[in-house]
N, C-alpha and C positions, 0 to 999 in steps of 0.2 A: 185546144184543151183534149187531155186525157182521161177518162173515167173507166172507173173500174164498177161493175154490181157484184157484189157478194150477199151472202146470206146463206140459212141454215136450209137444206133442200125441202124444197114445196113451199117456200115463204111467197113463192112469186116473183123474184128477182129475175125472170124468164121474160114472166110479161110485163114486169115494169120495163126491161131493157127496150125490147120490142117499143112498148108503147111510147116510150123516151124518144127513140131512132126514129119513130115514123113523124111524132111532133116536129121535134125540131127540122125532119126534110120539107113537112107540110109548113114551114116555116120560111124555106127558102135557104138555109140553113145547110153549109156542106157535113158530111156526116157519114163513118165510115163505121161499120156495125162490126163486131166481132167474137163469134161465136167458140170459146174458151172452154166453154163446158163437157164432161165426159158424155152428159147426156146432153145430143146435136138437138136442139128442140127452136132455137133462134129463128129460125126460118118457118118453121111451121106458125110459129107465135106471131111472125110478121103478115103469116097469109095463105106464103107457099104451100103447096100440096106436100105431105109428108113423103109419099112414094116419090116423088120428084128430084126432094130438095135431097137422096142420098145417092144422086146421079151426076151431081157435082164433082169437080175437083177441089179435093183442102187443102189449107195450108200442111198438113201435118205428109199428107203424100206426095210433096215436091218440096221436101226441107231437102235435100241436097240441091237444087236448081237455086233456091232462098238461098242457102249460102255463099254459090259460087259466084250470084249476082251482087249480094251484098258487099261480099269481099271486094270488088272491085281489083284495084290495083295498088290495095294498103300493103307495104313492104314489110308491115309486121307480123302478117300471119304467111304462113308458108302455104299453105292449101285449103282447098273450103272443106276436106276432110278434116281439116283442126281447127275448126270453129265450131265452140261450143256454144249451146242455149242463151249462157250469159257474155259473149266474145261483142266487145264493145267496137264504137266505130272508131276511127280514128285517120289520122290523111290518107285519101287516096280510096277509101272506102266508096261507096256509093250511097247516095243517104235517098231518103223516100218521103213523098210529100202526099198527104191527105187524099188529093187527086193527083195523079201523076199516068206519065202513059211509063210503063215498064212491065217487062214480061211476068214479074208475079201478079199484078193487077189483072193481066191480063189473060192468065190462066187460071186465078183463086176467087176474083171481084165478078158476084154479079148485083144486081140489081133487083128486090124485092119493094114491091109496095112500096118503090119512091127512095127506099135505103140501099146504099150500098153496103155488101151483105161477101164476108168470107170466114168460113169454118178449120177449126181445126184436125174436124172428123172423128168420126166417134171410135170407140173402143172395138176394132175388127175380133173377129174368134181365132185368126193368125196371130193374133197379139197376145191371145189366152196364155200365161205359164211365161211368157219369155217377153213381155215389152211393158214398160210403163208408160202411163199417159203423160205425164210428164214430158216424155220424147217428143208426143205431137203438139203438148203447149209451147215447148221449146221455141216453137217455128214463132207463136207469137211476143213472145219475150226477144228474141230477135230483132223482128219489125217492130216493136215500140223502141227499142236501143238505136235505130235508126232510121227515126221517124220523127220528122220536123214538121208541127203545126204551128199554126197562125190564127191570129183571133180570126173568132166567128167559123173556125173548124171544127166540127166534134168527131175523135176516136172514142167508141162505144161499147166495150170489154164487157160480156157476160159467162163470169171467170164460173168455175166449177164451185160446188156447195163448203160449206164448211168452211175450213182454215188450209185447204189444200196449197192455196197461193203458197204459203209460206216454206213451202220445197226448195224453191226458188227466191230472186229477188224480181220476180216478178208483182208482189203485192207492190212496191218503190216505184212504178215504172207509169202509174198516174199520179194526177193533177189534185184528182178529186177522187174519194171513195164512196158511192152506196152503199151503206149496210141497211138490207132490204128484210122490217124484221116483222115479225107479225106479233101479236099481244100475248105470247104465252111462254113462260118461264125458261122453255128449251131455244126458242127465237133470240131469247136476250142473251143466253147464254153466249151463244155463236158471236153476238157481237162482242161483249166481255173477252171473250177470248181473241177474238180479233185486235180489240183495243189492244189488249196486254202485246200481243205483240209486235204491232205496227208504234209502239209507244214511243221506241226510239230510234224513229226511222223518218220523221217529218210526216206523215203521212195525215192529209185530209179526210178527215172522217164526218160522213152526214149518215145520221139514221132516219130511212124513210119506211115510217107505218105501212102497214098492209094489211089489208080482210079487217080492217078496223070497223066496225060495226056500229059502234055508238060512243058517248062520252067517258063510260066506266073503262072502256077498249084504250082510248088518248089519256086517260087518266094513267091507267099501269103503266102503257110506256112513258110515259112524260115522266114517272116516278122510278123509271128501271135506268132510263137515260137521262134524265135530265135534259142538258142546252144540249147536245147532239140529237134531239129529236126534230127533223127540220119540218117536215110536213106528214100529212095523214091518209093515206088512201083508202077510201069507205069499198064497200061494197057496189059493183058495178054490172050493171045491165050489158052496157056493151063490152065487157072483159068475157063476161060468160056465155054472150052469144057465140063471140071467136072460142071461147072454148070449146061449144057445141057444134064446131062447123062451120058458124056463118061469120065471117069476119065482114066488118063494115071499117068505114072511112076514119081516119082518127076523127076527123071533122065532128065525129058522131057519138064520142067519148061527152059523157057527159061534162058539165062545166065547171064541176067541181074537181072533177079529175083533171080534165087541161091547168087547170089550176096548180096543183101539184107539180105535173109535169116542169111546168114556167116556174116555178119555185124552184125546184133542182137546176134547171138549166141556169137562172139567176144566181144562184148558190156555187156554181161550177163556173161563172163569168168571172164573179168577185175574187176567185181563188187567183193568188199570185204563182205562176209558172218560176220554179227557181232552176235553168240550165244546169247552173254550176253543180247545188245539190243533186240531180238528176245524173248528170256524168260523172260524180264522185261516187254515188252509192251504184250506178252500174261496174266502176272497176273496183267495189269493196267486194262484192258480188262474187265477179269475176275472178278474183284472188280467191277468195274465200270455194269456190268449186273446183278451180283450179288445185287446189292443195287435196281438196278432200275427194278427188276422181278424178279431174277431167286427164291432170297431168300424168297419169298411168293408164289413161283410156290410149291418147292421143301418142307419148310415148317421148312430149314435148314439154318443154317449161311456158306456159300458157301463159305465164306472167308479162312475158315481152308482146304480147299482144296490145298490150296499153301503152296509148299516145298520154305524153302524162301533159301535153300542150295540147289536146284536143277537147271543147267544151260544144257538144253538139247542142244548135240552138239556127235561128235563123238568119245571125252574124254568120256564122261558120258554112251554112247552105249558099249565101249569099257570093262568100269567098270563095268556095269552090266551082261556082255557074262562072266567074267569070274566065 
């Protein structure tokens, strides 16, 4: 199950991404967490020292190697340089599993408090004025385009704040999206923006209320978002202690908070995975990006990279392994 956490800056999506990932790992479930936010705070939210976190290799730093590996022997892709963030897999491509022994994971995935973690990397000073953060997030889109997950496996992505995910097809790469929403007008506004943008793309959206202090806060959210409100996360001493530099094990989270995380997992598990839609939308956004900028950048017609007979999913993974 591929799951995104989105929301207004400061709403608490990174905190909930970390708690959700920790809960899954503590329950013995297979989880890969990815920090795709321009503010790279997921490692710290998981309990890693912030100064240590920045020393680890990131996906954005190794985008060329990622392209070369995923390209494999796909005859539709002329070179790794011709791959862009939306390039879909085809016959001959290398596919990924949530747990896999491959050079991407060996280089860029580490374990923090029981959670396997990869990060896109922050926006460095050398990027100022010459690069866009979406070039780093493109590594995540490529990974998700080539990743096959099965039951009881979870890929959890902390997305950049607001509606920046709509700058590419990344928002369609998930089975369920959790919009973390404070009981405020501004936070609800981000939810409505996200819902409007996603309406035509069959994106499954649930709202998780955060920093909900009382029944009045919950009533406000329910009035604003209706049936999309899945659960509400209240004030947590466990979370506050972690924010004050005293992180504790997920088992010490208040029972009400653990119940919210389990409700979220159950909602994700109940979401059907539609591999045909996933592959169709990958091709759709690849064509859109090719026509808008990628053909010019690469000097090639990237429409030929689409393999019309290829549908990502467990069946294709099994076929390629024979």
